[in-house]
SESEKE-339857 format. One record per atom (N, C-alpha, C, CB): residue number from 1; residue in three letters; chain; atom name; x, y, z. Coordinates in Angstrom, 1 decimal. Glycine has a CB too. Layout:
residues N
REC  num  residu  chaine  atome    east   north      up
REC  NUM     ALA       A     CA       X       Y       Z
...
***
This chain:
residues 117
REC  num  residu  chaine  atome    east   north      up
REC    1     UNK       A      N     6.0    -2.5    13.4
REC    1     UNK       A     CA     6.3    -3.3    12.6
REC    1     UNK       A      C     4.9    -3.8    12.1
REC    1     UNK       A     CB     7.2    -4.2    13.2
REC    2     UNK       A      N     4.8    -3.7    10.7
REC    2     UNK       A     CA     3.5    -4.4    10.2
REC    2     UNK       A      C     2.9    -6.0    10.4
REC    2     UNK       A     CB     3.8    -4.2     8.8
REC    3     UNK       A      N     1.8    -5.9    10.4
REC    3     UNK       A     CA     1.1    -7.3    10.5
REC    3     UNK       A      C     1.0    -7.8     9.2
REC    3     UNK       A     CB    -0.2    -7.4    11.2
REC    4     UNK       A      N     0.9    -7.0     8.3
REC    4     UNK       A     CA     0.3    -7.3     6.9
REC    4     UNK       A      C     1.1    -6.5     5.8
REC    4     UNK       A     CB    -1.4    -7.0     6.8
REC    5     UNK       A      N     1.3    -6.8     4.6
REC    5     UNK       A     CA     1.8    -5.9     3.7
REC    5     UNK       A      C     0.9    -6.2     2.6
REC    5     UNK       A     CB     3.3    -6.1     3.4
REC    6     UNK       A      N     0.6    -4.9     1.7
REC    6     UNK       A     CA    -0.4    -4.7     0.8
REC    6     UNK       A      C     0.5    -4.1    -0.5
REC    6     UNK       A     CB    -1.6    -3.6     1.4
REC    7     UNK       A      N     0.5    -5.0    -1.4
REC    7     UNK       A     CA     1.6    -4.6    -2.5
REC    7     UNK       A      C     0.4    -3.6    -3.5
REC    7     UNK       A     CB     2.3    -6.2    -3.6
REC    8     UNK       A      N     0.8    -2.5    -4.0
REC    8     UNK       A     CA    -0.2    -1.5    -4.7
REC    8     UNK       A      C     0.2    -1.6    -6.2
REC    8     UNK       A     CB     0.1     0.2    -4.0
REC    9     UNK       A      N    -0.6    -2.5    -7.1
REC    9     UNK       A     CA    -0.7    -2.6    -8.5
REC    9     UNK       A      C     0.8    -3.8    -8.7
REC    9     UNK       A     CB    -0.7    -0.8    -9.5
REC   10     UNK       A      N     1.1    -3.9   -10.0
REC   10     UNK       A     CA     2.0    -4.9   -10.1
REC   10     UNK       A      C     3.6    -4.4    -9.7
REC   10     UNK       A     CB     1.8    -5.3   -11.7
REC   11     UNK       A      N     4.0    -3.1   -10.1
REC   11     UNK       A     CA     5.4    -2.9    -9.9
REC   11     UNK       A      C     5.8    -3.0    -8.6
REC   11     UNK       A     CB     5.9    -1.6   -10.5
REC   12     UNK       A      N     4.8    -2.8    -7.7
REC   12     UNK       A     CA     5.4    -3.1    -6.2
REC   12     UNK       A      C     5.5    -4.5    -5.7
REC   12     UNK       A     CB     4.6    -2.3    -5.1
REC   13     UNK       A      N     5.3    -5.7    -6.4
REC   13     UNK       A     CA     5.3    -6.8    -6.1
REC   13     UNK       A      C     6.9    -7.2    -5.9
REC   13     UNK       A     CB     4.6    -7.5    -7.1
REC   14     UNK       A      N     7.9    -6.6    -6.6
REC   14     UNK       A     CA     9.2    -6.5    -6.2
REC   14     UNK       A      C     9.8    -6.0    -5.1
REC   14     UNK       A     CB     9.6    -5.9    -7.0
REC   15     UNK       A      N     8.8    -5.3    -4.6
REC   15     UNK       A     CA     9.3    -4.8    -3.1
REC   15     UNK       A      C     8.5    -5.3    -2.1
REC   15     UNK       A     CB     9.3    -3.4    -2.8
REC   16     UNK       A      N     7.0    -5.6    -2.2
REC   16     UNK       A     CA     6.3    -6.1    -1.3
REC   16     UNK       A      C     6.6    -7.5    -0.7
REC   16     UNK       A     CB     5.2    -6.0    -1.7
REC   17     UNK       A      N     6.5    -8.5    -2.1
REC   17     UNK       A     CA     7.0    -9.9    -1.5
REC   17     UNK       A      C     8.3   -10.2    -0.9
REC   17     UNK       A     CB     7.0   -10.9    -2.5
REC   18     UNK       A      N     9.6    -9.3    -1.2
REC   18     UNK       A     CA    10.5    -9.5     0.1
REC   18     UNK       A      C    10.4    -8.7     1.0
REC   18     UNK       A     CB    11.6    -9.5    -0.2
REC   19     UNK       A      N     9.7    -7.7     1.4
REC   19     UNK       A     CA     9.8    -7.0     2.4
REC   19     UNK       A      C     8.8    -7.9     3.2
REC   19     UNK       A     CB     9.4    -5.5     2.2
REC   20     UNK       A      N     7.6    -8.5     3.0
REC   20     UNK       A     CA     6.7    -9.5     3.7
REC   20     UNK       A      C     7.6   -11.0     4.3
REC   20     UNK       A     CB     5.3    -9.9     2.4
REC   21     UNK       A      N     8.2   -11.1     3.2
REC   21     UNK       A     CA     9.2   -12.2     3.7
REC   21     UNK       A      C    10.3   -11.9     4.9
REC   21     UNK       A     CB     9.9   -12.7     2.4
REC   22     UNK       A      N    10.8   -10.8     4.9
REC   22     UNK       A     CA    11.8   -10.3     5.9
REC   22     UNK       A      C    10.9    -9.9     7.2
REC   22     UNK       A     CB    12.7    -8.8     5.3
REC   23     UNK       A      N     9.8    -9.5     7.2
REC   23     UNK       A     CA     8.8    -9.4     8.2
REC   23     UNK       A      C     8.2   -10.5     8.8
REC   23     UNK       A     CB     7.8    -8.7     7.8
REC   24     UNK       A      N     8.3   -11.7     8.0
REC   24     UNK       A     CA     7.4   -12.8     8.2
REC   24     UNK       A      C     5.9   -12.9     8.3
REC   24     UNK       A     CB     7.8   -13.2     9.1
REC   25     UNK       A      N     5.5   -12.0     7.2
REC   25     UNK       A     CA     4.2   -11.7     7.3
REC   25     UNK       A      C     3.7   -12.2     5.9
REC   25     UNK       A     CB     4.0   -10.0     7.7
REC   26     UNK       A      N     2.3   -12.2     5.8
REC   26     UNK       A     CA     1.7   -12.5     4.5
REC   26     UNK       A      C     1.4   -11.1     3.5
REC   26     UNK       A     CB     0.2   -13.3     5.0
REC   27     UNK       A      N     1.4   -11.1     2.4
REC   27     UNK       A     CA     1.2   -10.0     1.2
REC   27     UNK       A      C     0.0   -10.4     0.5
REC   27     UNK       A     CB     2.5   -10.1     0.0
REC   28     UNK       A      N    -0.3    -9.2     0.2
REC   28     UNK       A     CA    -1.7    -9.1    -0.8
REC   28     UNK       A      C    -1.6    -8.0    -1.7
REC   28     UNK       A     CB    -3.2    -8.9     0.1
REC   29     UNK       A      N    -2.4    -8.1    -2.6
REC   29     UNK       A     CA    -2.2    -7.0    -3.6
REC   29     UNK       A      C    -3.5    -6.2    -4.1
REC   29     UNK       A     CB    -1.6    -7.7    -4.9
REC   30     UNK       A      N    -3.5    -5.1    -4.0
REC   30     UNK       A     CA    -4.7    -4.3    -4.5
REC   30     UNK       A      C    -4.1    -3.5    -5.7
REC   30     UNK       A     CB    -5.4    -3.1    -3.2
REC   31     UNK       A      N    -5.1    -3.2    -6.6
REC   31     UNK       A     CA    -4.7    -2.1    -7.6
REC   31     UNK       A      C    -5.4    -0.9    -7.9
REC   31     UNK       A     CB    -4.6    -2.6    -8.6
REC   32     UNK       A      N    -4.4     0.0    -8.0
REC   32     UNK       A     CA    -5.4     1.3    -8.2
REC   32     UNK       A      C    -4.3     1.7    -9.6
REC   32     UNK       A     CB    -5.6     2.8    -6.4
REC   33     UNK       A      N    -4.5     1.8   -10.8
REC   33     UNK       A     CA    -3.5     2.0   -11.7
REC   33     UNK       A      C    -4.2     3.2   -12.6
REC   33     UNK       A     CB    -3.1     0.5   -12.6
REC   34     UNK       A      N    -3.3     4.4   -12.5
REC   34     UNK       A     CA    -3.8     5.5   -13.3
REC   34     UNK       A      C    -3.4     5.1   -15.3
REC   34     UNK       A     CB    -2.8     7.0   -12.6
REC   35     UNK       A      N    -2.4     4.3   -15.2
REC   35     UNK       A     CA    -1.7     4.1   -16.6
REC   35     UNK       A      C    -2.8     2.9   -17.1
REC   35     UNK       A     CB     0.4     3.5   -16.6
REC   36     UNK       A      N    -3.3     2.1   -16.1
REC   36     UNK       A     CA    -4.4     1.2   -16.5
REC   36     UNK       A      C    -6.1     1.6   -16.5
REC   36     UNK       A     CB    -4.2     0.0   -15.5
REC   37     UNK       A      N    -6.0     3.2   -16.3
REC   37     UNK       A     CA    -7.2     3.7   -16.3
REC   37     UNK       A      C    -8.2     3.3   -15.0
REC   37     UNK       A     CB    -7.8     3.3   -17.7
REC   38     UNK       A      N    -7.7     2.6   -14.2
REC   38     UNK       A     CA    -8.6     2.3   -13.1
REC   38     UNK       A      C    -9.2     3.4   -12.2
REC   38     UNK       A     CB    -7.8     1.5   -12.2
REC   39     UNK       A      N   -10.6     3.4   -12.1
REC   39     UNK       A     CA   -11.1     4.2   -11.5
REC   39     UNK       A      C   -11.4     4.2    -9.8
REC   39     UNK       A     CB   -12.0     4.3   -12.2
REC   40     UNK       A      N   -11.3     2.8    -9.6
REC   40     UNK       A     CA   -11.5     2.0    -8.2
REC   40     UNK       A      C   -10.2     1.3    -8.2
REC   40     UNK       A     CB   -13.0     0.8    -8.1
REC   41     UNK       A      N   -10.1     1.1    -6.8
REC   41     UNK       A     CA    -9.5     0.1    -6.4
REC   41     UNK       A      C    -9.9    -1.5    -7.0
REC   41     UNK       A     CB    -9.6     0.2    -5.0
REC   42     UNK       A      N    -8.8    -2.0    -7.4
REC   42     UNK       A     CA    -9.0    -3.4    -7.8
REC   42     UNK       A      C    -8.6    -4.6    -7.1
REC   42     UNK       A     CB    -8.6    -3.5    -9.1
REC   43     UNK       A      N    -9.4    -5.9    -6.9
REC   43     UNK       A     CA    -8.8    -6.8    -6.1
REC   43     UNK       A      C    -9.5    -8.0    -6.7
REC   43     UNK       A     CB    -8.9    -6.6    -4.6
REC   44     UNK       A      N    -8.6    -9.2    -7.0
REC   44     UNK       A     CA    -9.1   -10.3    -7.4
REC   44     UNK       A      C    -9.9   -10.8    -6.4
REC   44     UNK       A     CB    -8.2   -11.2    -7.8
REC   45     UNK       A      N   -10.9   -11.2    -7.1
REC   45     UNK       A     CA   -12.0   -11.8    -6.3
REC   45     UNK       A      C   -12.0   -12.7    -4.9
REC   45     UNK       A     CB   -12.8   -12.5    -7.2
REC   46     UNK       A      N   -11.4   -13.8    -5.9
REC   46     UNK       A     CA   -10.9   -15.0    -5.1
REC   46     UNK       A      C   -10.0   -14.5    -4.0
REC   46     UNK       A     CB   -10.1   -16.2    -6.0
REC   47     UNK       A      N    -9.2   -13.3    -4.0
REC   47     UNK       A     CA    -8.3   -13.0    -2.7
REC   47     UNK       A      C    -9.1   -11.9    -1.8
REC   47     UNK       A     CB    -6.7   -12.4    -3.1
REC   48     UNK       A      N   -10.1   -11.4    -2.1
REC   48     UNK       A     CA   -10.4   -10.7    -1.3
REC   48     UNK       A      C   -10.9   -10.8     0.2
REC   48     UNK       A     CB   -11.0   -10.2    -1.9
REC   49     UNK       A      N   -11.5   -12.0     0.6
REC   49     UNK       A     CA   -11.6   -12.4     1.9
REC   49     UNK       A      C   -10.6   -12.6     2.7
REC   49     UNK       A     CB   -12.2   -13.4     2.0
REC   50     UNK       A      N    -9.6   -13.1     2.0
REC   50     UNK       A     CA    -8.0   -13.2     2.6
REC   50     UNK       A      C    -7.6   -11.8     2.9
REC   50     UNK       A     CB    -6.9   -13.9     1.4
REC   51     UNK       A      N    -7.8   -11.0     2.2
REC   51     UNK       A     CA    -6.9    -9.5     2.6
REC   51     UNK       A      C    -7.8    -9.0     3.5
REC   51     UNK       A     CB    -6.7    -8.2     1.2
REC   52     UNK       A      N    -9.2    -9.0     3.5
REC   52     UNK       A     CA    -9.8    -8.6     4.5
REC   52     UNK       A      C    -9.6    -9.1     5.8
REC   52     UNK       A     CB   -11.0    -8.8     4.2
REC   53     UNK       A      N    -9.3   -10.1     6.1
REC   53     UNK       A     CA    -9.0   -10.8     7.0
REC   53     UNK       A      C    -7.5   -10.7     7.6
REC   53     UNK       A     CB    -9.4   -12.0     6.6
REC   54     UNK       A      N    -6.6   -10.6     6.8
REC   54     UNK       A     CA    -5.4    -9.8     7.2
REC   54     UNK       A      C    -5.1    -8.3     7.7
REC   54     UNK       A     CB    -4.7    -9.9     6.3
REC   55     UNK       A      N    -6.0    -7.8     7.2
REC   55     UNK       A     CA    -6.2    -6.3     7.5
REC   55     UNK       A      C    -6.9    -6.3     8.8
REC   55     UNK       A     CB    -7.0    -5.6     6.6
REC   56     UNK       A      N    -7.9    -6.8     9.0
REC   56     UNK       A     CA    -8.9    -6.6    10.1
REC   56     UNK       A      C    -8.3    -6.6    11.4
REC   56     UNK       A     CB    -9.8    -7.7    10.2
REC   57     UNK       A      N    -8.1    -5.7    12.2
REC   57     UNK       A     CA    -7.4    -5.4    13.4
REC   57     UNK       A      C    -5.9    -5.2    13.4
REC   57     UNK       A     CB    -7.7    -6.5    14.2
REC   58     UNK       A      N    -5.4    -5.3    12.3
REC   58     UNK       A     CA    -3.7    -5.3    12.1
REC   58     UNK       A      C    -3.3    -4.1    11.8
REC   58     UNK       A     CB    -3.2    -6.2    10.8
REC   59     UNK       A      N    -1.8    -4.0    11.8
REC   59     UNK       A     CA    -1.3    -2.9    11.3
REC   59     UNK       A      C    -0.7    -3.4     9.9
REC   59     UNK       A     CB    -0.4    -2.2    12.2
REC   60     UNK       A      N    -1.0    -2.4     8.8
REC   60     UNK       A     CA    -0.8    -2.6     7.5
REC   60     UNK       A      C     0.1    -1.7     7.0
REC   60     UNK       A     CB    -1.9    -2.6     6.9
REC   61     UNK       A      N     1.1    -2.3     6.1
REC   61     UNK       A     CA     1.6    -1.3     5.4
REC   61     UNK       A      C     1.4    -1.8     3.8
REC   61     UNK       A     CB     3.2    -0.9     5.8
REC   62     UNK       A      N     1.2    -0.6     3.1
REC   62     UNK       A     CA     0.9    -0.6     1.8
REC   62     UNK       A      C     1.9     0.1     1.0
REC   62     UNK       A     CB    -0.4     0.0     1.5
REC   63     UNK       A      N     2.4    -0.9     0.0
REC   63     UNK       A     CA     3.9    -0.5    -0.7
REC   63     UNK       A      C     3.7    -0.2    -2.1
REC   63     UNK       A     CB     5.2    -1.7    -0.7
REC   64     UNK       A      N     4.4     0.8    -2.5
REC   64     UNK       A     CA     4.4     1.3    -3.9
REC   64     UNK       A      C     5.7     1.5    -4.2
REC   64     UNK       A     CB     3.6     2.6    -4.2
REC   65     UNK       A      N     6.0     0.8    -5.7
REC   65     UNK       A     CA     7.2     1.1    -6.4
REC   65     UNK       A      C     7.4     2.9    -6.3
REC   65     UNK       A     CB     7.0     0.5    -8.0
REC   66     UNK       A      N     6.3     3.6    -6.9
REC   66     UNK       A     CA     6.9     5.0    -7.3
REC   66     UNK       A      C     5.6     6.0    -7.1
REC   66     UNK       A     CB     7.6     5.0    -9.1
REC   67     UNK       A      N     5.8     7.1    -6.2
REC   67     UNK       A     CA     4.6     7.8    -6.1
REC   67     UNK       A      C     4.6     9.1    -6.7
REC   67     UNK       A     CB     4.2     7.9    -4.7
REC   68     UNK       A      N     3.6     9.7    -7.4
REC   68     UNK       A     CA     3.8    10.9    -8.0
REC   68     UNK       A      C     2.6    11.7    -7.3
REC   68     UNK       A     CB     3.7    10.7    -9.7
REC   69     UNK       A      N     1.3    11.6    -7.6
REC   69     UNK       A     CA     0.4    12.3    -6.8
REC   69     UNK       A      C     0.0    11.9    -5.8
REC   69     UNK       A     CB    -0.6    12.5    -7.4
REC   70     UNK       A      N     0.3    10.3    -5.4
REC   70     UNK       A     CA     0.0     9.5    -4.2
REC   70     UNK       A      C    -1.4     9.4    -4.2
REC   70     UNK       A     CB     0.6    10.2    -2.9
REC   71     UNK       A      N    -2.5     9.7    -5.3
REC   71     UNK       A     CA    -3.8     9.3    -5.2
REC   71     UNK       A      C    -4.0     7.8    -5.5
REC   71     UNK       A     CB    -4.5    10.1    -6.1
REC   72     UNK       A      N    -3.3     7.2    -6.2
REC   72     UNK       A     CA    -3.4     5.5    -6.1
REC   72     UNK       A      C    -3.0     5.1    -4.6
REC   72     UNK       A     CB    -2.2     4.6    -7.3
REC   73     UNK       A      N    -1.9     5.3    -4.0
REC   73     UNK       A     CA    -1.6     5.0    -2.7
REC   73     UNK       A      C    -2.5     5.5    -1.9
REC   73     UNK       A     CB    -0.4     5.6    -2.3
REC   74     UNK       A      N    -3.2     6.5    -2.1
REC   74     UNK       A     CA    -4.1     7.0    -1.0
REC   74     UNK       A      C    -5.3     5.9    -1.1
REC   74     UNK       A     CB    -4.7     8.7    -1.5
REC   75     UNK       A      N    -6.1     5.7    -2.1
REC   75     UNK       A     CA    -6.8     4.7    -2.2
REC   75     UNK       A      C    -6.6     3.5    -1.8
REC   75     UNK       A     CB    -6.9     4.7    -3.2
REC   76     UNK       A      N    -5.4     2.7    -2.1
REC   76     UNK       A     CA    -5.3     1.6    -1.4
REC   76     UNK       A      C    -5.2     1.5     0.0
REC   76     UNK       A     CB    -4.4     1.0    -1.7
REC   77     UNK       A      N    -4.5     2.4     0.6
REC   77     UNK       A     CA    -4.6     2.5     2.0
REC   77     UNK       A      C    -6.0     2.8     2.6
REC   77     UNK       A     CB    -3.8     3.5     2.5
REC   78     UNK       A      N    -6.7     3.6     1.7
REC   78     UNK       A     CA    -8.1     3.7     2.3
REC   78     UNK       A      C    -8.9     2.7     2.3
REC   78     UNK       A     CB    -8.8     4.7     1.7
REC   79     UNK       A      N    -8.7     1.5     1.4
REC   79     UNK       A     CA    -9.2     0.3     1.2
REC   79     UNK       A      C    -8.9    -0.6     2.6
REC   79     UNK       A     CB    -8.6    -0.4    -0.2
REC   80     UNK       A      N    -7.5    -0.7     3.0
REC   80     UNK       A     CA    -7.1    -1.3     4.0
REC   80     UNK       A      C    -7.9    -0.8     5.3
REC   80     UNK       A     CB    -5.7    -1.1     4.0
REC   81     UNK       A      N    -8.0     0.6     5.5
REC   81     UNK       A     CA    -8.7     0.9     6.7
REC   81     UNK       A      C   -10.2     0.5     6.6
REC   81     UNK       A     CB    -8.5     2.4     7.0
REC   82     UNK       A      N   -10.6     0.7     5.3
REC   82     UNK       A     CA   -11.8     0.2     5.3
REC   82     UNK       A      C   -11.9    -1.1     5.6
REC   82     UNK       A     CB   -12.5     0.4     4.3
REC   83     UNK       A      N   -11.2    -2.2     5.4
REC   83     UNK       A     CA   -11.2    -3.3     5.8
REC   83     UNK       A      C   -10.7    -3.8     7.4
REC   83     UNK       A     CB   -10.6    -3.8     4.8
REC   84     UNK       A      N   -10.6    -2.7     7.9
REC   84     UNK       A     CA   -10.3    -2.8     9.4
REC   84     UNK       A      C    -9.4    -2.9     9.8
REC   84     UNK       A     CB   -10.8    -3.5    10.0
REC   85     UNK       A      N    -8.4    -2.4     9.2
REC   85     UNK       A     CA    -6.8    -2.4     9.6
REC   85     UNK       A      C    -6.9    -1.2    10.9
REC   85     UNK       A     CB    -5.6    -2.0     8.0
REC   86     UNK       A      N    -6.0    -1.4    12.0
REC   86     UNK       A     CA    -6.0    -0.8    13.3
REC   86     UNK       A      C    -5.4     0.6    12.9
REC   86     UNK       A     CB    -5.2    -1.7    14.5
REC   87     UNK       A      N    -3.8     0.1    11.8
REC   87     UNK       A     CA    -3.0     1.3    11.8
REC   87     UNK       A      C    -2.5     1.2    10.1
REC   87     UNK       A     CB    -1.8     1.3    13.0
REC   88     UNK       A      N    -2.7     2.2     9.4
REC   88     UNK       A     CA    -2.3     2.1     7.9
REC   88     UNK       A      C    -1.3     3.1     7.5
REC   88     UNK       A     CB    -3.5     2.4     7.0
REC   89     UNK       A      N    -0.1     2.6     6.7
REC   89     UNK       A     CA     0.7     3.4     6.3
REC   89     UNK       A      C     1.3     3.2     5.1
REC   89     UNK       A     CB     1.5     3.5     7.1
REC   90     UNK       A      N     1.9     3.8     4.3
REC   90     UNK       A     CA     2.1     3.6     3.2
REC   90     UNK       A      C     3.8     3.9     3.0
REC   90     UNK       A     CB     1.1     4.4     2.3
REC   91     UNK       A      N     4.0     3.4     2.0
REC   91     UNK       A     CA     5.9     2.9     1.7
REC   91     UNK       A      C     6.3     3.1     0.3
REC   91     UNK       A     CB     6.4     1.0     2.0
REC   92     UNK       A      N     7.1     3.7    -0.1
REC   92     UNK       A     CA     7.9     3.6    -1.4
REC   92     UNK       A      C     9.2     3.9    -1.5
REC   92     UNK       A     CB     7.4     4.4    -2.2
REC   93     UNK       A      N     9.8     3.5    -2.8
REC   93     UNK       A     CA    11.3     3.7    -2.6
REC   93     UNK       A      C    11.4     4.9    -3.7
REC   93     UNK       A     CB    12.3     2.2    -2.9
REC   94     UNK       A      N    10.5     5.6    -4.3
REC   94     UNK       A     CA    10.7     6.8    -5.3
REC   94     UNK       A      C     9.5     7.5    -4.8
REC   94     UNK       A     CB    10.6     6.6    -7.1
REC   95     UNK       A      N     9.4     8.9    -4.7
REC   95     UNK       A     CA     8.5     9.7    -4.5
REC   95     UNK       A      C     8.7    11.3    -5.2
REC   95     UNK       A     CB     8.4     9.6    -3.2
REC   96     UNK       A      N     8.1    11.7    -6.1
REC   96     UNK       A     CA     8.4    13.0    -7.0
REC   96     UNK       A      C     8.1    14.1    -6.3
REC   96     UNK       A     CB     7.7    13.1    -8.4
REC   97     UNK       A      N     7.5    14.2    -5.2
REC   97     UNK       A     CA     7.2    15.4    -4.5
REC   97     UNK       A      C     6.1    16.1    -4.9
REC   97     UNK       A     CB     8.2    16.3    -4.5
REC   98     UNK       A      N     5.2    15.4    -5.6
REC   98     UNK       A     CA     4.0    16.0    -6.0
REC   98     UNK       A      C     2.7    15.5    -5.6
REC   98     UNK       A     CB     4.0    16.1    -7.4
REC   99     UNK       A      N     3.1    14.5    -4.5
REC   99     UNK       A     CA     1.8    14.1    -3.6
REC   99     UNK       A      C     1.0    15.1    -2.9
REC   99     UNK       A     CB     2.2    13.3    -2.6
REC  100     UNK       A      N    -0.2    15.2    -2.6
REC  100     UNK       A     CA    -1.1    15.9    -1.9
REC  100     UNK       A      C    -2.3    14.9    -1.2
REC  100     UNK       A     CB    -1.6    17.2    -2.8
REC  101     UNK       A      N    -2.2    13.8    -1.5
REC  101     UNK       A     CA    -3.1    12.8    -0.8
REC  101     UNK       A      C    -3.2    12.5     0.4
REC  101     UNK       A     CB    -3.0    11.7    -1.1
REC  102     UNK       A      N    -1.7    11.9     0.6
REC  102     UNK       A     CA    -1.0    11.7     1.9
REC  102     UNK       A      C     0.0    12.5     2.2
REC  102     UNK       A     CB    -0.5    10.4     1.9
REC  103     UNK       A      N     0.5    12.2     3.6
REC  103     UNK       A     CA     1.7    13.3     4.2
REC  103     UNK       A      C     2.9    12.4     4.0
REC  103     UNK       A     CB     1.6    13.8     6.0
REC  104     UNK       A      N     4.2    12.9     3.5
REC  104     UNK       A     CA     5.3    12.1     3.5
REC  104     UNK       A      C     6.1    12.3     4.8
REC  104     UNK       A     CB     6.1    12.4     2.4
REC  105     UNK       A      N     6.4    11.3     5.6
REC  105     UNK       A     CA     6.5    11.6     7.2
REC  105     UNK       A      C     8.3    11.1     7.1
REC  105     UNK       A     CB     5.2    10.3     8.5
REC  106     UNK       A      N     8.7    10.3     6.5
REC  106     UNK       A     CA    10.3    10.2     6.1
REC  106     UNK       A      C    10.6    10.0     4.4
REC  106     UNK       A     CB    11.1     8.6     7.0
REC  107     UNK       A      N    11.6    10.6     4.2
REC  107     UNK       A     CA    12.0    10.7     3.0
REC  107     UNK       A      C    13.9    10.7     3.2
REC  107     UNK       A     CB    11.2    12.1     2.3
REC  108     UNK       A      N    14.3     9.4     3.4
REC  108     UNK       A     CA    15.8     9.3     3.4
REC  108     UNK       A      C    16.0     8.3     2.5
REC  108     UNK       A     CB    16.5     8.9     4.7
REC  109     UNK       A      N    17.2     8.3     1.6
REC  109     UNK       A     CA    17.8     7.2     0.8
REC  109     UNK       A      C    17.1     6.7    -0.1
REC  109     UNK       A     CB    18.3     6.3     1.4
REC  110     UNK       A      N    16.1     7.6    -0.8
REC  110     UNK       A     CA    14.9     7.0    -1.4
REC  110     UNK       A      C    14.0     6.1    -1.1
REC  110     UNK       A     CB    15.0     6.7    -2.2
REC  111     UNK       A      N    13.8     6.0     0.3
REC  111     UNK       A     CA    12.7     5.4     0.9
REC  111     UNK       A      C    11.7     6.3     1.6
REC  111     UNK       A     CB    13.2     4.4     1.7
REC  112     UNK       A      N    10.4     6.2     1.2
REC  112     UNK       A     CA     9.6     6.9     1.9
REC  112     UNK       A      C     8.6     6.4     2.6
REC  112     UNK       A     CB     9.3     7.8     1.2
REC  113     UNK       A      N     8.0     7.1     3.9
REC  113     UNK       A     CA     6.8     6.7     4.6
REC  113     UNK       A      C     5.8     7.7     4.4
REC  113     UNK       A     CB     6.9     6.5     5.9
REC  114     UNK       A      N     4.5     7.2     4.3
REC  114     UNK       A     CA     3.6     8.0     4.3
REC  114     UNK       A      C     2.3     7.9     5.0
REC  114     UNK       A     CB     3.5     8.0     3.3
REC  115     UNK       A      N     1.7     8.9     5.7
REC  115     UNK       A     CA     0.4     8.5     6.5
REC  115     UNK       A      C    -0.9     9.4     6.1
REC  115     UNK       A     CB     0.6     8.7     8.2
REC  116     UNK       A      N    -1.9     9.0     6.2
REC  116     UNK       A     CA    -3.2     9.8     6.0
REC  116     UNK       A      C    -3.0    11.4     6.7
REC  116     UNK       A     CB    -4.6     8.9     6.8
REC  117     UNK       A      N    -3.8    12.2     6.3
REC  117     UNK       A     CA    -3.6    13.7     6.7
REC  117     UNK       A      C    -4.4    13.9     8.1
REC  117     UNK       A     CB    -4.2    14.9     5.5
***
């Protein structure tokens, strides 16, 4: 069970917020959006210290609504790891099977879990 939930971009908020509520943990958001031409992970400056604190030495799940190549999810997971997370996993409700940046470990009933290679 994760200690912290990170939503990847805007679409994931509908998943990340209720998930964090069910897990009784905090939620934060990082964005890496191909559609918005992001080249790096974006974070709201005022929220960055809180996200770093919540990641540090904790288990983190990064939630995405739809994963295609998995590059955006990978970059957000990488940021959580760089913030000091002890374990980082990704999760999504949809996966197009085009991904090659992370490894899909569970794929059942339109729910997917990912890990680093």
